[in-house]
Structures are given as structure tokens and as C-alpha cells.
N, C-alpha and C positions, 0 to 999 in steps of 0.2 A: 497572554495566557499564563496562569500560575501553575507550577508543577504540583501534581497531586502527591508526590512523595516527600519533597523537601519544602514545598510552599514558597519557592523562589521564582522570580520572573523567568519565563522561557523566551528564547530568541526565535522570532518568526522567520521561516525559510520555506523551502519547497523541495520535493523529490521530483527529479526530471523523469519523464517517460519519453525516451528517445526512440521512436519507431516501434515500440512494443509496449504493452500495458505493464504497469507495475503490479505484481501479484505477491501475496504472502502465501507460503506453503508450510504445512507441518514439517518438522525436521526429518521425518521418515519418508517424505514424498519427494521424488526426483522432479526437477523442472521439466516442462514439456520441450520436445524437440522443436516444434513450431510454436511461435508465440501467440497463435490464435486459439490455442486450446488451454483450458483451465483444468488441471488435475483434480481428482476427487479430494475434497477437503480444503481446496484452495480458496482464497478470497481475492477478488479483483479489487485493487485499490484505485487505479486510474480508469477512466471511462472509455478511452479510445485506443485503437491500434493504428499504426502506420502514420501517425502525425505527432508532432511534438506537443507535449502537455506538461503542465506543472501541477503537482498536487501539494497544496498548502500543508505545511507541517510546522512543528515547534520543537526546539531542542533545548534540553536542560544541561548546562555545563556541569552543574554539581552532581547530578545523577547519571549523566551520560546516556540519556534516553531521548527518543524522538516520538512525538505524539502526532497522529493524523486523525482527521475525521473521515470515516468511511462513507461510501455512497449508500443509499437506502438498501436495506437487506435484500429486496427482490432484484437488485441490479448487481449484487456482488457475490452471492453464494450459489454455486452449482455443484452437482455431484460429479459431473464430467461433461466434456463437450466443448463446443466453440463458444467464444465470448458472446 
């Protein structure tokens, strides 16, 4: 994959989900106490809970950014509630 910012090659890697899903949260939202809940405005990045999973990602050394492909919209955005 080529970096969209600097147009240099990116290094393929992964984000591990160890027993809990990987989620993204807006900076003003606290993480959930239990990993089975997705707070309002959160985005679920990994698909599963309670098993090990790898989410493919790419890292740019030049820009120091990580890029991931998200699951389909209907599987990642919730207003609140369980995964």
C-alpha cells in the first residue's frame, strides 16, 4: 500500500485484538468498563470478542501513521449497546 500523505510504500502489519475487540472512540468518550459494549460514537474495528484476532494494517515510517480497512458500515457503527 502507498501512503496517501507522502506517497511512500507502507509496511504491512496488524493490530492484535487480544480477548476484546479493537475499537476507535472520539477523544471526548471514555472507554467502556466491559469490552462487550460500544460507546456512542464508537467504531468497532475488529469483528469478534473473546478470541484472538488480527486486523490487517499498514504503517508509514515517514508520516508515522497507521491505516486500516474497516468492516462494512452496518457492522461497525452503533449509537450504544452491545457489539
